[in-house]
C-alpha positions as CSV (number, residue, x, y, z in Angstrom):
1,M,-15.4,-1.7,10.7
2,A,-13.6,-4.4,12.5
3,A,-9.8,-4.7,12.4
4,G,-8.7,-7.2,9.9
5,S,-11.4,-6.4,7.4
6,R,-10.2,-3.1,6.0
7,R,-8.6,-2.4,2.6
8,V,-6.0,0.3,3.0
9,L,-3.7,2.1,0.6
10,I,-0.5,3.5,2.2
11,A,1.5,6.0,0.1
12,G,5.1,6.6,1.2
13,A,5.3,3.1,2.5
14,S,9.0,2.4,1.9
15,A,10.3,3.8,5.2
16,G,9.5,5.4,8.5
17,I,5.8,5.7,9.6
18,G,4.6,4.4,6.3
19,A,6.6,1.2,6.6
20,A,5.5,0.8,10.2
21,L,1.8,1.2,9.2
22,V,2.2,-1.5,6.5
23,R,3.5,-4.0,9.0
24,A,1.0,-3.1,11.8
25,L,-2.1,-3.1,9.6
26,A,-1.1,-6.3,7.7
27,S,-0.3,-8.1,11.0
28,R,-3.8,-7.6,12.1
29,G,-5.2,-8.9,8.9
30,D,-6.1,-5.8,6.9
31,T,-5.5,-5.9,3.2
32,V,-2.8,-3.4,2.6
33,F,-1.8,-1.9,-0.7
34,A,1.5,-0.1,-0.4
35,C,3.2,2.4,-2.8
36,A,6.3,4.5,-2.8
37,R,8.8,5.8,-5.3
38,R,11.7,3.5,-4.1
39,A,10.6,0.1,-5.5
40,E,13.5,-1.9,-3.9
41,A,12.9,-0.4,-0.4
42,L,9.1,-1.0,-0.8
43,R,9.6,-4.6,-1.7
44,A,11.8,-5.0,1.4
45,V,9.0,-3.6,3.6
46,T,6.4,-5.9,2.0
47,K,8.8,-8.8,1.9
48,G,8.3,-9.4,-1.8
49,D,4.5,-8.9,-1.5
50,T,4.1,-11.5,1.2
51,V,3.1,-9.0,3.9
52,A,1.3,-6.5,1.7
53,R,0.8,-5.9,-2.0
54,S,3.1,-3.2,-3.4
55,R,3.7,-1.1,-6.5
56,A,6.2,1.6,-7.2
57,C,4.4,4.9,-7.7
58,D,5.3,8.6,-7.6
59,V,2.1,10.2,-6.4
60,G,3.2,13.4,-8.1
61,D,2.9,11.7,-11.5
62,E,-0.7,11.5,-12.6
63,A,-0.1,8.7,-15.1
64,Q,1.5,6.6,-12.3
65,V,-1.4,7.3,-9.9
66,R,-3.9,6.3,-12.6
67,A,-2.0,3.0,-13.1
68,L,-1.9,2.4,-9.4
69,L,-5.6,2.9,-9.0
70,D,-6.3,0.7,-12.0
71,W,-4.2,-2.0,-10.3
72,I,-6.0,-1.6,-7.0
73,S,-9.4,-1.7,-8.7
74,A,-8.6,-5.1,-10.2
75,E,-7.7,-6.4,-6.8
76,A,-10.4,-4.8,-4.5
77,A,-13.9,-3.4,-5.0
78,A,-13.1,-0.4,-2.9
79,L,-10.7,1.1,-0.4
80,D,-11.7,1.9,3.2
81,A,-8.8,4.2,3.8
82,V,-5.9,6.1,2.1
83,I,-3.0,7.1,4.1
84,F,-0.2,9.5,2.9
85,C,3.0,9.4,4.8
């Protein structure tokens, strides 16, 4: 699959490697869905959803994960990759 055509979910995207991946993948044109527990930090990484789409989610909470996947399903037919940071 060519760069710029992937749909990627990055969990733990509010700082560190996760935040760097959001920026790197989005800059090459991939569709990035980002989640993290810290909503304010996540919104800073995604620049208010202009760089990537974001949603606060604690992946340890099943209800929040289900809501995250419902949201992604409404936006994209499928994901090409899921990255946990």
